[in-house]
C-alpha positions, 0 to 999 in steps of 0.5 A: 332188825329184820332180815331182808330175805325174810321179807321177800316172798319165797314162793315163785310167781306163777304166770297166768296160764290163761293169759299166756295161752290167750297171747299165743292164740292171739299171735297165731291168729294175727299171723294167719290173718296177715298171710290170708291177706297176702294170699288174697292180694296175690291170687287176685287176677290182673285187670285188663288195665293192668295188662295194658299197663304192663304191655306199655311198660314193655314197649317203652323198655324196648323203645328205650334201647334206641336212645343214642346216649346208651353205652353198649353195656347199658344197652345189653343190660336193658335188653336183658331186662326187657326180655325178662319182662316179656317172659314174665308177661307171657307167663302171667297172661298166656300170650306175648306182649305187643312188642317183643323186640327192639325197634329196628334202627 
């Protein structure tokens, strides 16, 4: 009867160093490519259509504060959101949007 341990290969398996290195280099290249794509899209300048759309969105935000069904708490939250949108617009485009405050009631 043969001993079970004698039939096993007692030398440890060595990983294919070239295969591991290729895998690591491939993973790093993939990460770099993903970051490059993200940076490319972030760095793209906004088009005039984007600016106009954001301007309309801010105007609609301020207009929504005139809704009679809003509670004081909802109105306050909406006002803070509209102010934040206005500040972000000014930072992004360098000028104020067309509407910067709620309509007078």
